Structure formats: structure tokens, C-alpha cells
C-alpha positions as CSV (number, residue, x, y, z in Angstrom):
1,X,23.4,102.3,67.0
2,X,20.4,100.7,68.7
3,X,18.4,102.6,71.3
4,X,19.8,100.6,74.2
5,X,23.4,101.3,73.1
6,X,22.6,104.9,72.9
7,X,21.1,104.9,76.4
8,X,24.3,103.3,77.8
9,X,26.5,105.9,76.1
10,X,24.7,108.9,77.6
11,X,26.4,108.7,81.1
12,X,29.8,108.2,79.5
13,X,29.3,111.2,77.2
14,X,28.1,113.3,80.1
15,X,31.1,112.2,82.2
16,X,33.5,113.2,79.5
17,X,31.9,116.5,78.9
18,X,31.8,117.4,82.6
19,X,35.2,116.0,83.7
20,X,37.4,116.3,80.6
21,X,36.1,118.8,78.1
22,X,34.8,121.4,80.5
23,X,38.1,121.7,82.5
24,X,40.2,121.9,79.4
25,X,38.0,124.6,78.0
26,X,38.2,126.5,81.3
27,X,42.0,126.3,81.3
28,X,42.2,127.5,77.8
29,X,39.9,130.4,78.5
30,X,41.8,131.4,81.7
31,X,45.1,131.2,79.9
32,X,43.9,133.9,77.4
33,X,42.5,136.3,80.0
34,X,44.1,138.6,82.6
35,X,43.0,139.2,86.1
36,X,40.3,141.7,84.9
37,X,38.9,139.2,82.4
38,X,40.3,141.0,79.3
39,X,41.8,139.0,76.4
40,X,45.6,138.8,76.5
41,X,48.4,136.6,75.3
42,X,50.7,138.1,77.9
43,X,50.3,135.0,80.1
44,X,52.1,133.0,77.4
45,X,54.8,135.7,77.1
46,X,55.5,135.4,80.9
47,X,55.5,131.6,80.7
48,X,58.0,131.4,77.9
49,X,60.3,134.0,79.4
50,X,60.3,132.5,82.9
51,X,63.2,130.1,83.4
52,X,61.4,128.7,86.5
53,X,58.3,127.8,84.6
54,X,60.2,126.3,81.7
55,X,62.4,124.3,84.1
56,X,59.3,123.0,85.9
57,X,57.8,122.0,82.5
58,X,60.9,120.2,81.5
59,X,61.1,118.3,84.8
60,X,57.5,117.3,84.5
61,X,58.1,115.9,81.0
62,X,61.2,114.2,82.2
63,X,59.5,112.5,85.1
64,X,56.5,111.5,83.0
65,X,58.9,109.9,80.5
66,X,60.8,108.0,83.2
67,X,57.6,106.8,84.9
68,X,56.2,105.7,81.5
69,X,59.4,103.7,80.7
70,X,59.4,102.1,84.1
71,X,55.7,101.1,83.9
72,X,56.2,99.7,80.4
73,X,59.3,97.7,81.5
74,X,57.3,96.2,84.4
75,X,53.8,95.8,82.9
76,X,54.6,94.2,79.5
77,X,56.6,91.3,80.8
78,X,54.0,90.9,83.6
79,X,51.2,90.8,81.1
80,X,53.1,88.4,78.9
81,X,53.8,86.1,81.8
82,X,50.1,86.2,83.0
83,X,48.8,85.5,79.5
84,X,50.8,82.2,79.3
């Protein structure tokens, strides 16, 4: 990589670290700690035994799948039409 390409990639890398990697690491850290900050896997036990949490997760995945299918059905024909 040349020096100018490296210089252009620095803001992108900083953006990814600040707004993608750091939040994911914070979520993972908080998922393994309790209210006092001690390590625990009890949060996952509560999650997998809660019917409400599992239903919400299933609904989220269902809606994500429906929205993805709808966008694909609309966007691919539109992109094909616009490219011709």
C-alpha cells in the first residue's frame, strides 16, 4: 500500500473501531457481568429460559427475513431495469 492510500484508510479504520468494534465489545462485556460487575453466565441462563425474550428474538429474525425478501424483490428488478 502506498502512503496516500494508508492515509485515506486511517479515518475509515478509526470509524470502524469507534462505532462498530467498541460497541460490540461493550455488549459482550456487559453480557458476561452482573449488576455488581462480577463475571457471570447467568444472564444467558435468564435469556434462554425466558419465553418473552425468545419470542422477541424470533419475531426480530422473522421481520428481518421478511424485510430482506421484500427489499430483494424490489431492488433486483429495479437495478436490472436501470442498468438496461
